[in-house]
VOPAGU-2260 file (C-alpha; in pm, 1 decimal, decimal comma):
REM VOPAGU-2260
SITE   aa  ch    i         X         Y         Z
SITE  MET   A    0       0,0       0,0       0,0
SITE  ASN   A    1     128,8     347,4     -91,8
SITE  ILE   A    2     113,2     642,8     147,7
SITE  ASN   A    3      31,1     972,0     -23,4
SITE  ILE   A    4     200,0    1275,7     131,1
SITE  THR   A    5      92,6    1641,0     128,1
SITE  ALA   A    6     300,5    1936,3      10,8
SITE  ALA   A    7     384,3    2021,2     372,4
SITE  THR   A    8     499,8    1664,8     438,3
SITE  LEU   A    9     703,0    1669,4     117,2
SITE  LYS   A   10     896,2    1972,1     245,6
SITE  ASP   A   11     941,7    1813,1     588,9
SITE  THR   A   12    1066,1    1494,9     421,1
SITE  LEU   A   13    1326,1    1694,6     229,3
SITE  THR   A   14    1451,3    1832,7     559,7
SITE  LEU   A   15    1467,4    1481,3     706,5
SITE  MET   A   16    1660,2    1357,2     401,9
SITE  GLN   A   17    1893,7    1656,4     432,5
SITE  HIS   A   18    1996,4    1547,8     781,4
SITE  SER   A   19    2005,3    1174,7     705,9
SITE  ASN   A   20    2195,1    1217,2     377,4
SITE  LYS   A   21    1944,2    1005,0     184,9
SITE  VAL   A   22    1798,1    1061,0    -162,0
SITE  PRO   A   23    1418,3    1105,4    -183,2
SITE  MET   A   24    1229,2    1022,9    -502,0
SITE  PHE   A   25     887,1    1187,0    -531,1
SITE  LEU   A   26     639,5    1018,5    -764,5
SITE  GLY   A   27     318,7    1186,4    -877,2
SITE  SER   A   28     101,0    1290,4   -1168,0
SITE  PRO   A   29     225,3    1556,2   -1412,3
SITE  GLY   A   30     151,6    1917,7   -1326,8
SITE  ILE   A   31      85,2    1886,8    -952,6
SITE  GLY   A   32     377,6    2102,6    -839,8
SITE  LYS   A   33     658,3    1863,4    -744,1
SITE  THR   A   34     930,7    2076,5    -900,6
SITE  ALA   A   35     786,7    2402,4    -765,4
SITE  ILE   A   36     776,3    2267,6    -409,2
SITE  ILE   A   37    1135,6    2147,3    -423,4
SITE  LYS   A   38    1251,3    2484,5    -558,6
SITE  GLN   A   39    1059,3    2658,9    -280,7
SITE  TRP   A   40    1224,5    2434,9     -20,7
SITE  CYS   A   41    1563,4    2532,2    -163,6
SITE  ALA   A   42    1475,1    2901,8    -140,6
SITE  ASP   A   43    1357,9    2861,8     220,1
SITE  ASN   A   44    1666,5    2665,0     326,1
SITE  GLY   A   45    1947,0    2848,0     146,7
SITE  TYR   A   46    2014,3    2599,3    -133,5
SITE  THR   A   47    2070,7    2664,1    -501,4
SITE  PRO   A   48    1863,7    2420,9    -710,3
SITE  VAL   A   49    2025,4    2262,9   -1015,5
SITE  VAL   A   50    1763,5    2085,7   -1225,3
SITE  PHE   A   51    1889,2    1797,5   -1438,8
SITE  LEU   A   52    1638,8    1646,1   -1682,5
SITE  ALA   A   53    1755,2    1288,7   -1711,6
SITE  SER   A   54    1493,9    1215,7   -1978,2
SITE  THR   A   55    1659,8    1455,5   -2224,2
SITE  LYS   A   56    2017,4    1327,3   -2193,4
SITE  ALA   A   57    2198,9    1054,0   -2380,7
SITE  PRO   A   58    2358,4     790,7   -2153,4
SITE  GLU   A   59    2698,8     818,3   -2321,0
SITE  PHE   A   60    2729,8    1178,5   -2204,6
SITE  MET   A   61    2665,9    1099,3   -1836,8
SITE  ALA   A   62    3019,6     972,8   -1781,1
SITE  GLY   A   63    3176,3    1260,0   -1972,6
SITE  ILE   A   64    3325,0    1255,6   -2321,0
SITE  PRO   A   65    3641,3    1055,0   -2397,6
SITE  VAL   A   66    3922,4    1276,3   -2529,5
SITE  PRO   A   67    4291,0    1209,1   -2605,7
SITE  SER   A   68    4520,2    1280,1   -2314,2
SITE  THR   A   69    4812,8    1517,0   -2365,5
SITE  ASN   A   70    5117,8    1617,5   -2163,6
SITE  GLU   A   71    5230,5    1971,8   -2238,7
SITE  GLY   A   72    5059,5    1945,6   -2575,2
SITE  VAL   A   73    5208,7    1608,6   -2661,1
SITE  PRO   A   74    4963,4    1314,7   -2700,6
SITE  THR   A   75    5020,9    1041,8   -2442,5
SITE  GLY   A   76    4829,8     775,6   -2631,1
SITE  GLU   A   77    4576,4     750,7   -2347,4
SITE  VAL   A   78    4212,6     852,7   -2332,5
SITE  VAL   A   79    4060,4    1046,7   -2041,7
SITE  MET   A   80    3701,5    1144,9   -1965,3
SITE  THR   A   81    3593,0    1505,6   -1948,4
SITE  GLU   A   82    3397,4    1622,5   -1643,7
SITE  PRO   A   83    3033,9    1504,3   -1673,0
SITE  GLU   A   84    2782,6    1778,4   -1747,5
SITE  VAL   A   85    2583,9    1721,6   -1428,6
SITE  ILE   A   86    2894,3    1743,0   -1205,6
SITE  ALA   A   87    3014,0    2056,5   -1384,1
SITE  ALA   A   88    2672,6    2224,2   -1344,3
SITE  VAL   A   89    2666,1    2159,0    -969,1
SITE  ARG   A   90    3024,7    2272,3    -919,7
SITE  LYS   A   91    2958,5    2597,2   -1108,3
SITE  ALA   A   92    2642,3    2667,5    -908,0
SITE  ARG   A   93    2836,0    2606,7    -584,5
SITE  GLU   A   94    3065,4    2898,9    -669,4
SITE  ASP   A   95    2808,3    3147,1    -534,9
SITE  GLY   A   96    2880,8    3016,2    -184,1
SITE  LYS   A   97    2550,5    2836,4    -121,0
SITE  PRO   A   98    2513,0    2458,5    -106,0
SITE  VAL   A   99    2341,2    2294,6    -402,0
SITE  MET   A  100    2036,6    2073,7    -437,3
SITE  LEU   A  101    2081,8    1851,2    -743,1
SITE  PHE   A  102    1728,7    1778,5    -858,3
SITE  LEU   A  103    1697,7    1485,8   -1099,3
SITE  ASP   A  104    1364,5    1571,3   -1259,0
SITE  GLU   A  105    1160,3    1342,4   -1484,1
SITE  LEU   A  106    1375,9    1051,6   -1370,6
SITE  SER   A  107    1105,2     796,0   -1435,5
SITE  ASN   A  108    1074,8     927,0   -1792,2
SITE  ALA   A  109    1435,4     829,3   -1861,6
SITE  PRO   A  110    1490,6     492,7   -2032,8
SITE  ILE   A  111    1676,7     220,9   -1842,7
SITE  GLU   A  112    1992,5     294,8   -2042,5
SITE  MET   A  113    1992,9     643,4   -1891,1
SITE  GLN   A  114    1905,3     528,6   -1540,3
SITE  THR   A  115    2205,3     296,4   -1514,3
SITE  PRO   A  116    2473,4     571,7   -1515,8
SITE  LEU   A  117    2289,8     736,2   -1225,9
SITE  PHE   A  118    2350,4     444,1    -988,5
SITE  GLN   A  119    2696,9     565,6    -888,4
SITE  LEU   A  120    2590,2     931,5    -878,7
SITE  ILE   A  121    2310,4     860,4    -630,4
SITE  LEU   A  122    2495,7     604,0    -417,5
SITE  GLU   A  123    2846,9     754,2    -410,7
SITE  ARG   A  124    2774,1    1114,2    -522,4
SITE  ARG   A  125    3032,4    1087,1    -797,4
SITE  ILE   A  126    3073,3     975,2   -1156,8
SITE  GLY   A  127    3407,1     809,6   -1217,3
SITE  GLN   A  128    3682,5    1035,0   -1084,3
SITE  TYR   A  129    3456,3    1341,2   -1062,5
SITE  ALA   A  130    3274,6    1396,4    -732,5
SITE  LEU   A  131    2995,6    1632,0    -628,9
SITE  PRO   A  132    3077,8    1895,6    -365,0
SITE  GLU   A  133    3046,9    1730,8     -22,4
SITE  ASP   A  134    2747,4    1935,0      93,0
SITE  THR   A  135    2539,3    1863,5    -219,0
SITE  LEU   A  136    2190,7    1721,8    -164,3
SITE  ILE   A  137    2021,3    1503,5    -422,8
SITE  ALA   A  138    1646,7    1465,3    -480,0
SITE  ALA   A  139    1452,0    1315,7    -767,9
SITE  ALA   A  140    1099,9    1327,2    -905,6
SITE  GLY   A  141     897,3    1164,6   -1177,4
SITE  ASN   A  142     560,8    1029,9   -1278,4
SITE  GLY   A  143     412,4     696,8   -1173,4
SITE  VAL   A  144     372,3     412,9   -1420,3
SITE  ASP   A  145      -2,9     480,7   -1440,6
SITE  ASP   A  146      37,1     851,9   -1512,4
SITE  SER   A  147     195,6     868,1   -1856,1
SITE  VAL   A  148     277,1     653,8   -2156,7
SITE  ALA   A  149     622,5     810,0   -2156,1
SITE  VAL   A  150     706,6     663,2   -1814,4
SITE  HIS   A  151     959,5     381,5   -1784,4
SITE  GLN   A  152     978,2     134,6   -1499,2
SITE  LEU   A  153    1246,7     242,4   -1252,5
SITE  ALA   A  154    1538,6       2,1   -1235,7
SITE  GLN   A  155    1536,4    -195,5    -910,9
SITE  PRO   A  156    1897,9    -102,4    -822,2
SITE  LEU   A  157    1793,8     263,2    -853,4
SITE  ILE   A  158    1489,8     211,6    -631,4
SITE  ASP   A  159    1712,8      43,0    -372,2
SITE  ARG   A  160    1928,8     356,5    -355,6
SITE  MET   A  161    1642,5     599,7    -286,6
SITE  VAL   A  162    1349,9     668,4     -54,2
SITE  ILE   A  163    1036,8     641,0    -272,6
SITE  LEU   A  164     747,5     871,0    -177,1
SITE  ASN   A  165     410,5     931,7    -342,6
SITE  TYR   A  166     283,9    1288,8    -374,7
SITE  ALA   A  167     -84,8    1317,0    -466,3
SITE  GLY   A  168     -87,6    1694,5    -511,3
SITE  PRO   A  169    -174,1    1995,6    -295,0
SITE  THR   A  170    -463,1    1983,7     -50,5
SITE  LYS   A  171    -748,8    2228,9     -88,7
SITE  ARG   A  172    -603,1    2449,5     184,9
SITE  GLU   A  173    -250,1    2437,5      43,2
SITE  PHE   A  174    -373,2    2535,6    -302,0
SITE  GLN   A  175    -595,4    2812,2    -164,3
SITE  ILE   A  176    -289,6    2968,6      -3,9
SITE  TYR   A  177     -91,8    2927,8    -325,5
SITE  MET   A  178    -370,0    3086,6    -534,0
SITE  THR   A  179    -375,7    3387,9    -302,9
SITE  GLN   A  180       0,3    3430,2    -301,4
SITE  GLU   A  181      22,4    3401,7    -680,7
SITE  GLN   A  182    -275,3    3634,5    -742,4
SITE  PHE   A  183    -491,4    3381,8    -926,8
SITE  ASN   A  184    -795,1    3512,7   -1109,8
SITE  PRO   A  185   -1070,7    3554,0    -844,8
SITE  VAL   A  186   -1322,1    3342,8   -1038,6
SITE  VAL   A  187   -1074,1    3053,7   -1062,8
SITE  THR   A  188    -995,7    3090,7    -691,4
SITE  ALA   A  189   -1364,7    3088,0    -597,6
SITE  TYR   A  190   -1447,9    2796,5    -825,8
SITE  LEU   A  191   -1167,6    2573,2    -698,4
SITE  SER   A  192   -1239,9    2666,9    -336,6
SITE  GLN   A  193   -1594,0    2539,6    -385,6
SITE  ASN   A  194   -1497,4    2248,7    -614,6
SITE  PRO   A  195   -1160,5    2121,6    -484,8
SITE  GLU   A  196   -1196,2    1791,0    -669,5
SITE  TRP   A  197   -1108,9    1983,8    -987,1
SITE  ILE   A  198    -763,4    2074,4    -850,8
SITE  CYS   A  199    -618,8    1723,9    -893,3
SITE  GLU   A  200    -871,0    1440,6    -854,7
SITE  ARG   A  201   -1092,8    1516,8   -1154,2
SITE  GLY   A  202    -790,5    1555,7   -1379,8
SITE  ARG   A  203    -660,5    1212,9   -1277,9
SITE  GLN   A  204    -998,8    1060,3   -1352,7
SITE  MET   A  205   -1004,2    1222,8   -1696,3
SITE  ALA   A  206    -649,3    1101,6   -1764,1
SITE  GLN   A  207    -754,6     746,8   -1681,8
SITE  GLU   A  208   -1034,8     792,3   -1934,9
SITE  HIS   A  209    -762,2     881,9   -2188,7
SITE  ALA   A  210    -858,8    1248,4   -2219,5
SITE  THR   A  211    -593,7    1452,8   -2401,1
SITE  ILE   A  212    -640,8    1768,4   -2192,7
SITE  THR   A  213    -686,1    1736,8   -1816,8
SITE  PRO   A  214    -690,1    2001,5   -1542,1
SITE  THR   A  215    -395,7    2005,4   -1301,7
SITE  PRO   A  216    -264,3    2265,1   -1054,5
SITE  ARG   A  217     -18,4    2376,4   -1323,5
SITE  SER   A  218    -286,0    2408,7   -1593,4
SITE  TRP   A  219    -515,4    2602,2   -1356,9
SITE  GLU   A  220    -234,5    2850,8   -1305,1
SITE  ILE   A  221    -197,5    2887,3   -1681,8
SITE  ALA   A  222    -574,8    2934,2   -1712,2
SITE  SER   A  223    -565,1    3202,0   -1443,5
SITE  ASP   A  224    -291,9    3389,6   -1632,3
SITE  ILE   A  225    -499,2    3370,7   -1952,7
SITE  LEU   A  226    -806,4    3509,4   -1774,3
SITE  ASN   A  227    -611,9    3791,8   -1609,7
SITE  THR   A  228    -460,6    3887,3   -1944,8
SITE  ALA   A  229    -800,9    3868,3   -2113,2
SITE  ASP   A  230    -941,5    4099,2   -1844,9
SITE  GLU   A  231    -667,7    4354,2   -1915,7
SITE  LEU   A  232    -764,3    4339,3   -2284,8
SITE  GLY   A  233   -1132,8    4384,2   -2207,9
SITE  LYS   A  234   -1223,9    4029,1   -2304,1
SITE  THR   A  235   -1413,0    3754,9   -2119,3
SITE  VAL   A  236   -1469,7    3381,9   -2131,2
SITE  GLU   A  237   -1752,9    3453,4   -2373,9
SITE  ASP   A  238   -1501,5    3557,1   -2640,6
SITE  ALA   A  239   -1414,6    3267,8   -2870,9
SITE  GLU   A  240   -1037,2    3307,9   -2844,2
SITE  VAL   A  241   -1045,7    3311,6   -2461,5
SITE  GLU   A  242   -1274,9    3009,7   -2447,4
SITE  ALA   A  243   -1055,8    2817,9   -2693,3
SITE  ALA   A  244    -736,6    2898,1   -2500,5
SITE  LEU   A  245    -891,6    2790,3   -2169,6
SITE  ALA   A  246   -1027,4    2468,8   -2318,5
SITE  GLY   A  247    -676,0    2396,9   -2441,1
SITE  VAL   A  248    -536,7    2389,2   -2086,8
SITE  ILE   A  249    -816,8    2283,9   -1848,2
SITE  SER   A  250   -1058,9    2107,3   -2089,6
SITE  ALA   A  251   -1387,6    2217,7   -2243,8
SITE  SER   A  252   -1588,6    2061,3   -1959,5
SITE  ALA   A  253   -1406,8    2273,3   -1699,7
SITE  VAL   A  254   -1465,3    2588,4   -1907,7
SITE  ALA   A  255   -1835,9    2507,6   -1927,7
SITE  GLU   A  256   -1852,9    2496,4   -1548,7
SITE  LEU   A  257   -1667,0    2826,9   -1516,9
SITE  ARG   A  258   -1915,9    3007,3   -1740,9
SITE  THR   A  259   -2187,0    3021,1   -1472,4
SITE  TRP   A  260   -1935,8    3157,9   -1224,4
SITE  PHE   A  261   -1840,3    3438,9   -1459,6
SITE  ALA   A  262   -2208,4    3524,7   -1503,2
SITE  GLU   A  263   -2230,9    3564,7   -1125,0
SITE  PHE   A  264   -1907,4    3765,1   -1121,3
SITE  ARG   A  265   -2048,1    4024,4   -1362,9
SITE  ASN   A  266   -2346,9    4084,7   -1132,5
SITE  LEU   A  267   -2145,6    4156,2    -816,1
SITE  PRO   A  268   -2192,1    4490,9    -639,1
SITE  LYS   A  269   -1934,0    4756,3    -721,2
SITE  LEU   A  270   -1644,9    4766,4    -474,1
SITE  SER   A  271   -1675,2    5144,6    -447,2
SITE  THR   A  272   -2028,0    5099,8    -311,6
SITE  VAL   A  273   -1903,2    4847,9     -54,5
SITE  TYR   A  274   -1628,8    5085,9      60,3
SITE  GLU   A  275   -1869,0    5381,3      87,2
SITE  THR   A  276   -2165,5    5207,8     255,1
SITE  PRO   A  277   -2056,3    4866,8     389,4
SITE  HIS   A  278   -2366,3    4835,0     612,2
SITE  LYS   A  279   -2609,1    4898,6     327,1
SITE  ALA   A  280   -2433,5    4770,7      14,1
SITE  LYS   A  281   -2625,9    4492,9    -155,5
SITE  LEU   A  282   -2525,0    4135,3     -76,3
SITE  PRO   A  283   -2508,5    3877,2    -357,6
SITE  GLU   A  284   -2814,4    3654,0    -356,2
SITE  THR   A  285   -2645,7    3321,5    -437,6
SITE  THR   A  286   -2381,9    3121,4    -253,2
SITE  THR   A  287   -2157,6    3146,5    -559,1
SITE  GLY   A  288   -2191,8    3525,2    -559,7
SITE  LYS   A  289   -2108,0    3545,8    -189,1
SITE  LEU   A  290   -1796,1    3333,0    -243,7
SITE  LEU   A  291   -1684,5    3552,2    -532,2
SITE  MET   A  292   -1744,9    3872,5    -336,8
SITE  ALA   A  293   -1544,4    3753,9     -35,9
SITE  ILE   A  294   -1251,3    3648,9    -256,1
SITE  LEU   A  295   -1264,5    3968,0    -464,7
SITE  LEU   A  296   -1256,7    4187,8    -154,3
SITE  GLY   A  297    -973,3    3982,6      -8,4
SITE  ARG   A  298    -781,4    4043,5    -330,3
SITE  LYS   A  299    -855,6    4412,3    -386,5
SITE  VAL   A  300    -855,3    4597,0     -52,4
SITE  GLU   A  301    -535,5    4793,2       4,2
SITE  THR   A  302    -588,0    5097,2     226,6
SITE  ASP   A  303    -678,3    5100,5     593,8
SITE  LYS   A  304   -1015,5    5254,6     512,1
SITE  GLU   A  305   -1090,7    4983,3     257,8
SITE  PHE   A  306    -989,7    4714,5     508,4
SITE  SER   A  307   -1231,9    4844,7     768,5
SITE  ALA   A  308   -1520,8    4883,2     523,3
SITE  ALA   A  309   -1465,2    4540,4     364,2
SITE  LEU   A  310   -1448,7    4376,0     705,2
SITE  GLU   A  311   -1780,3    4531,0     809,9
SITE  TYR   A  312   -1938,0    4420,6     482,1
SITE  CYS   A  313   -1803,7    4065,6     514,0
SITE  LYS   A  314   -1944,1    4032,7     864,2
SITE  ARG   A  315   -2281,8    4024,6     690,7
SITE  LEU   A  316   -2181,0    3718,0     489,2
SITE  PRO   A  317   -2205,1    3354,4     607,3
SITE  LYS   A  318   -1919,7    3251,9     834,3
SITE  GLU   A  319   -1798,2    2980,0     598,6
SITE  VAL   A  320   -1754,7    3247,0     328,6
SITE  ILE   A  321   -1584,3    3508,7     545,0
SITE  GLY   A  322   -1283,4    3279,8     579,4
SITE  LEU   A  323   -1205,8    3328,5     209,8
SITE  PHE   A  324   -1184,1    3704,7     260,5
SITE  ILE   A  325    -960,7    3657,2     564,2
SITE  GLY   A  326    -739,5    3410,5     379,3
SITE  GLY   A  327    -709,7    3645,2      83,4
SITE  VAL   A  328    -554,0    3909,5     303,7
SITE  ALA   A  329    -365,5    3697,5     556,4
SITE  ASN   A  330    -199,1    3478,0     292,2
SITE  ASP   A  331     -63,5    3767,4      85,1
SITE  PRO   A  332     285,7    3825,3     231,4
SITE  LYS   A  333     349,2    4149,5      39,7
SITE  ARG   A  334      28,8    4308,7     160,1
SITE  ASN   A  335      81,8    4180,9     513,8
SITE  GLU   A  336     420,8    4350,7     520,0
SITE  ALA   A  337     289,5    4674,4     368,0
SITE  MET   A  338      -5,8    4687,7     608,9
SITE  ALA   A  339     179,6    4563,7     917,6
SITE  ASN   A  340      73,7    4864,7    1126,0
SITE  SER   A  341    -273,1    4898,8     976,1
SITE  GLU   A  342    -562,0    4926,0    1220,5
SITE  GLY   A  343    -783,5    4755,2     964,3
SITE  LEU   A  344    -546,2    4460,8     933,7
SITE  ALA   A  345    -521,4    4433,0    1310,9
SITE  ALA   A  346    -900,2    4421,9    1333,9
SITE  LEU   A  347    -912,0    4166,3    1055,0
SITE  LYS   A  348    -670,5    3934,2    1234,4
SITE  GLU   A  349    -862,5    3972,3    1558,3
SITE  PHE   A  350   -1182,5    3877,1    1377,4
SITE  ALA   A  351   -1004,8    3591,7    1197,9
SITE  ALA   A  352    -940,8    3423,8    1531,9
SITE  LEU   A  353   -1315,8    3375,3    1561,6
SITE  ILE   A  354   -1373,8    3246,7    1206,4
SITE  PRO   A  355   -1190,5    2934,3    1084,3
SITE  THR   A  356   -1048,2    2981,5     736,9
SITE  PRO   A  357   -1165,9    2700,9     503,6
């Protein structure tokens, strides 16, 4: 039986492997954020990540390239190996003074001929005479055998050299925080907060049904960028080019579901009205509208006056919805820093203690 770990556990496991000097191998579906989490762990822990795509390399280059040996320009008749590309990349990155995380990405997409040269690198942290810097960490990631036709079975000697862990993707709460921090389109944020099965689970089901395009955390981020750009250009999901682009990353069925949410979004009260008369401003009639309004306010308020007005308005919303407004503010590190001494933010945090964020 496999144990699926969360994003938080993945980071904690990296820390454990750091201290035990073991090599973790994270397996999971494409597009669920394995690489992004590892890069974030490196940023948080002072490591420089060096990403090595084993699936794109030829095995004969892993050991370096054989070249004639010379002594003061005179051929010796011997052949020596040049420094392998992966060792050279790590050594160069180490020159900035920070330790390096060598991340072997898409390892399970590499054919067995490519996996074999990695045995010594993972076990001994060297290839031939060329060794990695002593403080180098190694981690790997790839897709499971059921996730992609391009996946190859991992060689047993390679499995024996690593700690194999299964990552199922971010939880609803983890992805909500990520959407806030990365300024996802508010409609996408609201939709996925209410329909978390579309973050990862529905995409896996569609993949098993052999769908070409399936929603993943990565494709939702792309969709959010498309929608934000479309908004800047004065276009909506109703425009053919926007609809086609979205269908090309999250599937036509997901776009169809989003349409009703955009209809609700267009009928929301104006934010200026909320700021001016928070006790009287009209509340959305539907649950979807209330979700959208809470998320939009959490995204848009910036001044102390707006904080106070939005908070008073949100107190009129259902408690399970207010948490989305609170999360939108509390999970934005830039705004938290800018508003550190804000009376509105202080009041918001005091109120947040009474309302659990979903």
